[in-house]
N, C-alpha and C positions, 0 to 999 in steps of 0.2 A: 201066886203062880206067875212065872215069867211070861212076857209077851211073846207071841209067835214071831219067828224070824220073817223079815220081809223077803219077798221073792220078786225078781226082775227078769224081764225078757228084753235083751238088747238087740235092736233091729240091725239088719245087715249093713245099713248105711252108716253105722257107727263103727269106727275101727276096732278090730278085735283086741288090740293092745289096751284100749280103754276098759274092756271087760276085765282083763287080768289086773290092771291097776286098781280098779274098783274092788275087786276081790281081796286085794291086800289091805285096802283101807277098811273094808267092812267084811271081815271073814265070817261073821255070824249071819250074813245075808246069803240067800241063794241067788246067784247071779248067773244067768245062762245067756249066751249069745246065740243068735239064730244058727250060726255056724256049728256050735256045739251040738245042736239038735238035728242037724241035717236039713234045716228048713230054708236054705239059701234058694232064692228065686220064688219062694212061695208068695202068694198075694197078701196084701194087707189084711183082708178079711180073715184069711186062714190064721195069720199071726194073732190077730185080735181075739178070735175065738179061742185059740190055744191059751192065750194069756188069761182070759176070763175063766176057762175051765181049770186053770192051775193057780189062780189067785195071784197072778203076776202083774206088776207095774211095767208098762212098756216104756223104754227109753229109745227115742228115735229122732232123726232129722226130718222125717216125713211129715209135711204139713197136714196131710189128710187125717192123721190121728188127732189133730186139734180141732177138726171140723165137727161141731156139735150136731150137725144134721146127720152125719154118718156114724159118729160115736158119741152119743149124748152123755153129758156129765151126769153122773149118778148111775149110769148103766155099765160102767167099766170099773175095773179095780184100780186104775190109775194110769195116767200118761204123763211122761216128761218129754216135752217137745223142745229140742235143741234148735236154736236159731242163731248160732254163733258163726261168724265168718272171719277168716277162712276156716274151713272145717278140718283143721289139722288135729292131730292127736293131742297136742299141747293145749290148744284152745278148748277142745272138748273136755279135757281133764280139768282145766281151770274153771270152766262153766259149772261142771258137776261139783267141784270142790266148793265153789261159792254157794251153791244150793245147799250142800251139806252143812255149811256154817250158818246159813241164814234161816233155813226151814227146819223146824223140829221134825224128827223122824215120824212122829205121830200124824203129821199133816201130809205125808206122802201118799198113803192109800186113799183111793177114791177121789183124787184131785186131778185137775189138769194143771200142770206146771209148765210154763213157757219161760225158757231161759234165753236171753239174747246177750249181746256183748256187754250190756250196761245194767240191765235190770232183770228181776225175776218176778213173774206174775203167777199168783196161785188162785185157782178157781176151785172152790169146794161146793158140794151140794149143801 
């Protein structure tokens, strides 16, 4: 039986162009930007709850999503926290592309992945 497709919620602080780029790289994944869903301006907790109810991994620049006190590891479907600077479309795409090359797809769910300009850290339960 084939594995279920991964699902992602991309936060509003990530350029929408990154969403479209990622969709072309991984057409088998379900990738939705906050803008697609009409969730612009919604608080982090709303987005987090939606992601959990829909089995989505959150991709964000927001450091709050990496805070284990607010969003404990093991309690969420997954968070990819981007820490690249400057936060251009190109740098964001390069960071995600590095992650896709280095981290097996099976390690994305239920992990906290922090990507900066030089390294990628993965925390799993």
